[in-house]
N, C-alpha and C positions, 0 to 999 in steps of 0.2 A: 428679734428678727425684723420687726416692722418699726423703722424709725419714723419720727414725726415728719421729717422732710419727705420721706418716701410716701407716707400717707397723704400728705398734701399734694404731692406730685400725682399720685394715683387718682385722687379725687378731682383735681382740677384739670389734668392734662390728658385724660384717657377717653374723652367722649367719643372719639372717632373709632376706637378699637373694636367695640362690638359690631359696629356698622361695617368695618373692614372685614372682620371674620365672616359676617353674614354674606357680604357681597362676594367674597372670594370663594366661598365654599357652599353656598346654598342657592343653586338655581331652583326653578319651579318644580323639578321632578328629580328622580334618581337618574344619574348619568353614569355610563360605563367608561372606564379609562384604563390605561396601561402605564405602569411605572417603567421608565426607561432604565431603572436599576437592572432590569432583565434584558437590556439590549446594549450592553457595554461594548460589544464587538462591532456594532454598526455605527457608521458616521451619523451625527445628530440629524442632519437633514433627511437621510434615508429612513431613520427611525421614525421621525415625525410623519413623513409621507406614508410609510407603511401603516402606522396606527390609524391615520385618517382613512386610508383606502379600505382597511379591514372594517371600519365602522365605528371605532371608538370616538367618543365626544371630547375626551380630555386626556392629557398625559401628566405624569409627574416626572420632573427632572431629578436625577441623582447628582448631588454635589460632592460625592465621595471622590477620593484621590483616584486618578486614572480614568475618570469619565470626562467626555468632552465639555460637559457643563460644570466641571470643577471651577469655582470662581477664579482661582489663580491663573488658569490657562484659558478661560473663556473671555476672549478679547472684546473690546467695545464694538469692533466691526462684526464679530461673530454674533454678539448679542443683538445687534440691529437686524442682522439677517434672520436670526431665529425668531425674533419678534414679528418680522414681516411674514415669515413662513407660517407661523401660528395663525396670524390673521387670514392669510390666503386660504389655509386649509380649514379654517373655522374650528380650530382645536383650542379648547380652554386649557389653562394652566393653573389649576387650583392650589397646587402644593409643590413644595420642594423638599426632597429627602436630605436630611442633614443628620449624620450619625455622631452625636456627642453624648457625653456621659455625666451623670450626676455623682459618680463615684471616682472621678478622675483626681489626680494630684493637682496642686496649685498651678503648675505650669500648663498642664493640659486644660484646666478650667479657664485660665486666661485665654488660651487659644480658642476654646469653645465660645467665649464671649465675643471674640473677634469674628468667629465664624458666623454667629448670629447676625452681626452687623453686615458682614459680606453677603449673606444670603438675602437679607432684606433689601440691600442695594440691587442685587441681581434681579429680585422680583420686580422692583420699580423700573429697572432698565427694560425688562421684557414686556411689562404692561403697567405703565404709570397710572392708568385709570383704575385698574383692578388688580393690584399686585397679589401674587401667590402668597399663601401662608407657609409655615415651616412644620415639618413633622420629624420626630425622632424617637428612638427608644432611649432607655435611661441607664443601662449598665448595672453592674453588680451581680450578685447571685441570690437566689431565693433564700438560702440559709442564713445570709448575712443581713437580712432586712432589719431585724430589731436593733442590731448594732449600728447600722448605717442610716436609718431613716431620718434621724434628726439632721445629720449632715447633708443628706440629700435634699431635705426641705430647704435648708439654708442655701445650697447651691441653686435650687430652683427659684428661690427668691431673687438671686442674682440674674438668672435667665429672664425672669419676668421684667426686671428693671431694664435689661438690655433690649428686650422686645418692645417694651413701652417706649423707650427712647427712639427706637427705629420705626415705631408705628407699625408693628407687625404682630402676628399671633403665632405662638408655638404650640403645636398639638403634640401631646406626649402619649406614648403607646406602651401598654403592658406587653411583656414578653415572657414566654414560658420558662426561659432560662435566665431571666434577670431578677434583680431584687424586687422589682415591681412586676409581679406576675398575675395579679388578680384585680378585679374591679374595685374591691375594698381598699387595697393598697394605693391604687391610682387615685381614688376619691380622697383618701387621707392626705395625700400630697396636695391635691387641689385645695383642700380645706385649709391647709397650713398657709398657703400662699395667697389665696383669695384675690387673684388678679384676672381681669378679663383677657389679658395677654397670654394666659396659659389655659388651654382647652384640651380636648381628648381626640386622639386618633384611635379608632376602634378597629380591632382585628380579631375576629372570633376564633381563628385557628389556634391561637395561643390558649384560649379558654377551653376549646373543645378537647385538647390534649389532656386537660386536667379534670375533665368530667363536669365542667361548669355549664349550667343550663344556658342555652342560647337566649331564651326569653328573659331570664333573670339578668344576664349580663347586659342585654339591650336596655332593660328597664332602668338599670343603675347608671349606664354610661351615655346613652343616646342624648339625654338632655344637655350634655356638655360636648357632644361629638361634632366636630367640624370637618372630619375627613375619615374615610373608611378604606382600609386595605382588605383584600380577599385573597385567600389561598386555601388549599386543603392540607390535611395532615394525617399521619398515621403513627401509631405507637403510643408512648406514655412519656411523662415529663423527663424521665431519666434517659430515655432512648427513643428518639422520634425522627421522622422524616417529613419534611414539607413536600407538598405535591401541587400540581397545577389545579386550579378550580375545576371541579367536575371529575377529578381522579380519586377523590376520597369519600368521606362519610357525610359531608355537608349536603343537606337538602336545600338547594338554592331557591326552589319555589317557595318553600316554607320560610327561608331566609328573607327573600324580598317581600313576601307578604307581611312578615313581622316588622321589617323596616317601615313599611307603609303604615301599618297599624300604630306604630310608635311616632308617626309623623315626621320621619326623617326624609329630607329632600337634600340632594347634594351628590358629591362624588362617591362612587364606589369603584375603586381602582385596583386592578390586578397587581399583586406584588409577587414576582417570581423569586423564590429564595435562592441564595447563593448555593444551597445544597443541591439545587437543580442546575443553575446555569454554569456552575463550575465543573459539571460532569462532562467527560468527553462525548462529543456528538450532539451537544445541545444546539438546537436551531431556534433562535429567537423569533423569527417570523412565523415558523410553524407553531411555536408555543402560543404566540399572541393570537393567531387564528383559532386555535383549539379553545383557548380561554373565552374568546368572544362568542364562539358558537354555544358553549355551555351556558354562559351567563345571560346572553341575550335571549336565548330560548326560555330560560327559567324566568327572566324578568317579564317576558310576554305572557307566560302562563300565570304569573302572579297578578296580571291585570294592570 
């Protein structure tokens, strides 16, 4: 999996990567943000203005098909306007959502490699001095892990090479319904690749559904975490529903206290699940306001 050429490239050419990850995702304290994955129906400028007015410090752009920030439709002029608006609103852009899969066929894998390069270019266009990093889930199913893990590690090695070439960082996320559904499986993949270009996106909701202890998951993953999603959940791995933060079981005062105890500083970003925003009657602005009220109050109580 590790060629000599790749080893030399990694050793000699990656000095900037850890600094990039730190600069992109580690301000001096915890900051609250909102992923525009949950604002698909709003024009991008309206979504950004809304998040800033509510009080969020940062946003995540979704590069998925059908979104205004999809790289193929996000023109140079629109990128310049968005970059200027982010500066005017004093909104940070720590991360870009890119849904690619480690279990894809060869054609889809090649497309994913191009998507990584496109995302990295978009990040540079929007903020050349401090480009956003990338986050993604990994695909597959929990029951297929043993059969697929070697192939997933090989694919992830390719992602690492693409991220290294583009001078970016990809944060990978465990998902209750994916092959990588636990901290241990996520760490196993990281150990196979051993690249500073591959780090962790932490989302406790996927572990809560499986009865995995919050403190234990943080202890294992926060040392490699560069980005955090938050949402709530109800149910069990076989049948679950994601909720807005504050609507479920998560104690966010305990959550933020634990983050601080583990030394995490950086983005904590609301992710509204498609299970929510695809329902009739979903109102993105009302949802963003409700999430901010729940999280900012808990963060204040956590000190």
